[in-house]
N, C-alpha and C positions, 0 to 999 in steps of 0.2 A: 733559771730566772735571772741570776746574776750575769750570765753571759749575754742575755738579751739587753740588759741595761748597758753593758760595756759596748756592745755593737752600736746601740743608739747613740751613745756618747761619741764613738768614733766617727759616726756619720755626721754628727753636728760639727766636728772639727775638720772634716774634709771639705775644702772649698769647692770641690767639683761635684759632690753628691747632693742632689736636691730633687724635690718633686718637680716633674715636668709640668710646664705651664704654657698656655697659649701666649702669654705676655712675655716679652723679653726680660731677662734679668737686668736689674739696674746696677751698674758699676759706677762708683764715684772715685774720681781721682783728686787727691789732695795736693796741697802746695809742695809737700815733701816727696811728691811723685809716687806715693803709695796708692795702691788700688784697693778699694773696699767693695766686696761683694755683699750687697744688701740682702740678697736671697739667703745666704748662709751666715751672715754677720761675721765674716772673716776677711782678713786681708789676703789678696791674691797677687800673683806675679803675671808677667806677660806669658810665661810658659803655661800657667794655669788657664789663661784666656785662650791660648792657642789650642789647648786640649779641649776646651769647651766648644770651640769652632769645629774641631774634628769630630766631636760626638754629636754635633747638631744642636747644641744649646745656644739659642740666640741671646744676645745681650746688647745693651747700649751703654755707652760710657758718657758720663756728665762731669764737667768740671765742678768740683764740690763748692767752689767759691762763687763762680759766675752763673752756674747752671747751664752753660753752653754744652751742646752736644759735640763731643770730641771723638766720637766713635771712629770716624775715618782716620784721624791721625794716630789713634791707638792701634788700629788694624795695620796701618802702614808701619808702625814701630814693630809689630809682631813679624811682619814680612821681613823687615830689616834684620831682626834678630835671627830668623830662620835662615836667611840668605848668608849670614855670617858663619853658620855652622858648616864645618867641612863636609863636603859630599852631599849637601842638601840644596845646592843652587838650582833654582827653577827659572830664573830670569836671565836670558842670554844678554851679553853686553850690547850686541847690535840692537836687540829689542829695547833695552833701556835708553840707548842713545836716540833711537827713533821716537820713543815715547816723549823724551825731553823736547825733541824738535817740534812735536805737535802742540806744546804749550804756547798759546798766543797765536797759533796758526789759524787760518780761516777754516780748516778742517777739524779743529779741536772739538766742536760740538758732536761730531760723528764718532769720535774715538770711544767714548764710554759705551755707546750702544753696540759698537762693533765688538768690543771686548766682552760685554755681557752675553751677546749671542754666541760668540765663539766658545766661551767657557761653559755656557749652558749646553751647547752641542757636545762638547767633550765630556761633560759630566753625565749626560744622558747615555753616551756611548761607552762609558768607561768599563762597564761590566763585560760588554761584548769584546772590547779590546783586551781585557784581562784574560778572558777565555781563549781568545785567539793566540795571545802570547804564551799562555800556559801550554796550549796544544802544540805550539811550535818551539817550546823550550826557550822562549825569550828571543826568538829570531824573527820569524815571519810575521808575528803580530805587529811589529813596528811598521811594516809596510802599510797595513790597513789604517793605522793611526796617522801616518804621513799623508795618505790619500785623503782622509777626512779633513785634515788641516789644510791641505792644498785646495780642496773644494771650497772650504770656508774663505780662504784667501782670494780665490778667483771670484767668488760671489761678491765679496766686499770691495774688491778692486773695481768690479763693474759698477757697483753702487757709488763708490768714490768718484769714478769717471763721470757719472751722471750728475753728481753734486758739484764737481769742481768748477764748471763754467759759471754756475749760479753764485757760488761762493766768491769767485774772483770778481764778478760783476758787482756783488753787494759790497765787497771791500773797496772797489773803485768808487762806487757811489758814495760810500762813507767818507773816503778821502776827499772827494769833490766837495761834499757838504762842509767838511772841516776847513778847506781852503777858501770857501766862499766868504766874501766880505760881509760884515754885519749890515743888515738893512736892505740887502739886495734880494730880488725876487728869486726864490729857489727854482721857479719854473716847474718843469715836469719831474724834477729829481725825486720829490716825495712820492709821486705816483709810481715811478719806476722802482723805488725801494719797496713799496708795498707789493708790487707785482713779484719782485724777487722773493720776498718773504713768503708769499703764497706758493711760489714754485718750490721753495725749500720745504714748506710744510707738505706739499704733495710728494716730494722725494722722500720725506721721512715716513709717510704713509706707505710708499712703495717698499721702503726698507723693511717696515713692519710686516708687510705681506710676504716678502721674501723669507723673513724669519719664520712666519707661521707655516709656510710651505716646507721649510727644512724640518720643522718639528713633526709635520704630518707624514714625512717620508719614512 
């Protein structure tokens, strides 16, 4: 009986042990940068949050003062911390440089969807890749992984090629509207921009269909 009470007390003190819930755990970040897990009533670290992600425990992080959702920035901090650990680098320098180039680029709106579909495909196939690598003692399995990544890249390169002309034309139309003198008749520019937006929406639907096809294969 005494042991049971001790185990219960230990569980209350462990910031990672909690009852599974359909709702994400609320994490509050205070001005002193401390993170507070409202589910366990304990302070946690970025390492603790990384462990929660790995075990599938969903959470959202709010600024304790403003109430703003800062989950994205905290997850980015976790990635930064993990990348700084020796031997745990996942993000190649060429990838990081290309990612930076996409900020502010006309193709920026496509990048999140591309990354989501790619990582989703990798996640769904990871067990198969692990089995192949285990069977080949860590050699042949990488070939299958590279093939999958290459297929993803080819698919999205085709999609980017479809988007590129419309994105460039929309950018040019926006520049023309910016340079137009106040009070002048915009002419058909607004109609053309609406047409381009409709075309972009159609391309987005096409991208979603390609994604669904990949999932069904």
